[in-house]
Every structure is written in structure tokens, then in C-alpha cells.
C-alpha positions as CSV (number, residue, x, y, z in Angstrom):
1,X,51.2,51.5,143.4
2,X,49.3,48.3,142.8
3,X,51.7,46.3,140.6
4,X,55.4,46.1,139.9
5,X,56.0,47.7,136.5
6,X,59.0,45.4,136.0
7,X,57.5,41.9,136.6
8,X,53.7,42.6,137.2
9,X,53.7,41.2,140.7
10,X,50.9,42.5,143.0
11,X,53.0,41.5,146.1
12,X,54.6,45.0,146.7
13,X,56.0,46.1,150.0
14,X,56.3,49.7,151.2
15,X,59.5,49.9,153.2
16,X,62.9,51.6,153.6
17,X,65.3,49.6,151.4
18,X,68.7,48.7,152.7
19,X,71.1,51.7,152.4
20,X,68.3,54.1,151.7
21,X,66.5,56.7,153.9
22,X,63.0,56.9,152.5
23,X,60.2,54.4,152.2
24,X,59.7,53.1,148.7
25,X,57.6,50.4,147.0
26,X,59.8,47.3,146.7
27,X,58.9,44.2,144.8
28,X,60.1,41.1,146.7
29,X,59.6,38.9,143.6
30,X,62.2,40.7,141.3
31,X,63.9,43.0,143.9
32,X,63.0,46.2,142.0
33,X,62.9,49.4,144.1
34,X,60.4,51.8,142.6
35,X,61.5,55.4,143.0
36,X,59.1,58.3,142.6
37,X,60.2,61.9,142.5
38,X,58.5,65.3,142.6
39,X,56.8,66.8,139.6
40,X,58.3,70.0,138.3
41,X,55.9,72.8,137.6
42,X,57.2,75.6,135.4
43,X,55.9,79.0,134.3
44,X,56.3,82.7,134.1
45,X,55.6,86.0,135.8
46,X,55.0,88.4,132.9
47,X,55.2,92.1,133.6
48,X,53.9,94.6,131.0
49,X,54.1,98.3,131.8
50,X,54.1,97.6,135.6
51,X,51.1,95.2,135.4
52,X,51.2,91.4,136.0
53,X,49.5,89.0,133.6
54,X,47.1,86.6,135.2
55,X,44.9,84.0,133.4
56,X,41.6,82.8,134.8
57,X,41.7,79.0,134.8
58,X,39.5,77.2,132.3
59,X,40.5,73.8,133.7
60,X,40.7,72.0,137.0
61,X,42.2,72.1,139.5
62,X,40.9,75.5,140.8
63,X,38.7,76.2,137.8
64,X,37.7,79.9,137.6
65,X,40.6,81.1,139.8
66,X,43.4,83.4,138.6
67,X,47.0,82.1,138.1
68,X,50.3,82.8,136.5
69,X,50.7,80.8,133.3
70,X,52.3,77.6,134.8
71,X,52.1,73.9,134.3
72,X,53.9,70.5,134.5
73,X,57.3,70.1,132.8
74,X,57.2,67.5,130.1
75,X,59.8,64.8,129.5
76,X,62.6,65.8,127.1
77,X,62.2,69.5,127.6
78,X,64.2,72.0,129.6
79,X,62.7,74.1,132.3
80,X,63.1,77.1,130.0
81,X,61.3,75.4,127.1
82,X,58.5,74.2,129.5
83,X,58.0,77.7,130.9
84,X,57.7,79.2,127.4
85,X,55.4,76.4,126.3
86,X,53.1,76.8,129.3
87,X,52.7,80.5,128.6
88,X,51.8,79.8,125.0
89,X,49.4,77.0,125.9
90,X,47.6,79.1,128.4
91,X,47.7,82.6,126.8
92,X,48.9,82.2,123.2
93,X,51.7,84.7,124.1
94,X,55.3,84.3,123.1
95,X,57.8,85.4,125.8
96,X,61.5,86.0,126.4
97,X,62.6,84.7,129.7
98,X,64.4,86.7,132.4
99,X,65.8,85.3,135.6
100,X,64.6,82.4,137.6
101,X,62.4,84.3,140.1
102,X,60.8,81.7,142.3
103,X,61.5,78.2,143.5
104,X,58.5,77.0,145.5
105,X,58.3,73.7,147.3
106,X,55.1,71.7,147.9
107,X,56.3,68.6,149.6
108,X,52.8,67.3,150.5
109,X,51.9,67.4,146.8
110,X,55.3,66.2,145.5
111,X,55.7,69.4,143.4
112,X,58.4,72.0,142.9
113,X,57.6,75.2,141.1
114,X,60.1,77.1,139.0
115,X,58.8,80.5,137.9
116,X,60.7,82.8,135.6
117,X,60.3,86.5,135.0
118,X,59.4,87.1,131.4
119,X,58.7,89.8,128.8
120,X,56.2,89.4,126.0
121,X,57.5,89.3,122.5
122,X,55.0,91.5,120.8
123,X,51.5,92.3,122.1
124,X,49.7,89.1,121.0
125,X,47.9,87.0,123.6
126,X,44.5,85.2,123.3
127,X,42.2,82.9,125.2
128,X,42.9,79.2,124.9
129,X,41.1,76.1,126.2
130,X,43.1,76.5,129.4
131,X,42.1,80.1,130.2
132,X,38.7,81.8,130.1
133,X,40.1,85.4,130.7
134,X,43.5,87.0,130.6
135,X,44.2,90.4,132.3
136,X,47.1,92.5,133.3
137,X,46.8,93.7,137.0
138,X,48.5,96.6,138.7
139,X,49.9,95.5,142.1
140,X,47.0,97.1,144.0
141,X,44.4,95.3,141.7
142,X,45.6,91.7,142.3
143,X,42.6,89.6,143.3
144,X,44.4,87.9,146.2
145,X,41.3,85.9,147.3
146,X,41.0,84.5,143.8
147,X,44.6,83.4,143.3
148,X,44.6,79.7,142.5
149,X,47.7,78.5,144.2
150,X,50.0,79.5,147.1
151,X,53.0,79.3,144.8
152,X,51.5,82.0,142.6
153,X,50.7,84.2,145.5
154,X,54.2,83.8,146.9
155,X,55.8,84.7,143.5
156,X,53.6,87.7,143.0
157,X,54.2,89.1,146.5
158,X,58.0,88.7,146.1
159,X,57.8,90.4,142.7
160,X,55.8,93.3,144.1
161,X,58.1,93.6,147.1
162,X,61.4,93.5,145.2
163,X,60.6,94.7,141.7
164,X,61.5,93.8,138.2
165,X,65.2,94.6,138.5
166,X,65.6,92.1,141.3
167,X,67.8,89.2,140.2
168,X,67.4,87.2,143.4
169,X,65.7,83.8,143.2
170,X,63.1,83.7,146.0
171,X,62.6,80.3,147.7
172,X,59.5,79.4,149.5
173,X,57.6,76.3,150.7
174,X,54.1,75.4,151.8
175,X,53.8,73.1,154.7
176,X,50.3,72.3,156.1
177,X,48.7,75.7,156.1
178,X,52.0,77.6,156.5
179,X,54.0,79.5,153.9
180,X,57.7,79.7,154.6
């Protein structure tokens, strides 16, 4: 942060404010404490006839790699609305959400993933500007070395391990080269 969004001062300090526990940018000119919070990433794990939908990324980051349809939650939308929107933006598909399947923490990137199970409404899906290829993979066909993000690999592995009927929300985290 270079400037205070409240008063415009460039004289910011990065410190732990009184009665707080985390360092924050603080403006000594107007006493504003600038709080930043993690970004929410929402999406879906879509199973059709025992196969999982993956989309090859047409955008950075990880251009050309496979991923579950996921993306950043927008302001003024619920996590459910965001998950459905991301599926539509990346695949043109309409889905009905199941249970919350995965909560995946990326503290170093300030992100939290929320991935739902979902069923397609109808059979329509199509390429979009965000995806260059869309395929349904049987568990043994998953291109593990080409999965874009650790959050996706975690969700897919838990899904394969526990199956569609599983109503448990799987919680994982990525800490500096370790998946927990």
C-alpha cells in the first residue's frame, strides 16, 4: 500500500495497532487502520456419469493447465451464486449445486477456496474466452501433472477417495510446498 485511501497520505506505517494481533498499514495522519482480508475463490466439481469436468485454462495464471471451473467471488454475490457464475463463465454450463465439498486455505496467497459438488442442468457446455478445452475425465484419466492448482488436486483426490454420496466438507491447506 502506497497511500492512505482515506486522506491520501504517503506516510503509512506497517505495524500492529493497539489491541490488535496482526500487522496492518496504519496512517498516522488520520489514524485509519487499513484492514485487508483474504480473497474468496468459488467453484464446482461437476460429475457426469462418473467423470469429472475439467477446463483447460485460456487465461493466466497457469494458462494451458486443467482446472475445475473456479474463480474469485464478486462483491454483492453469495458463494453459491459465485460458484454457478464461474461455471457458466468458464464452460457455458448451468449447474445445480450439491454440498460444499472443499474448503482449501492458501494463507501465503491470501485465498480461501470453496468448491461445491454440482450436477449439470442439461447437457450444454461450450468453450469460452476463459477455457480452450473442456473434457470429462474418468478418475484414472485425470492429468495430475497438468492440474493448475493444488486446491483443485486436493478437491479431486478427496472426491475420488470418498465418492459423490459423501456429504463431508473436506478441509485442506497449502503451506510452503506442503499439502495438509
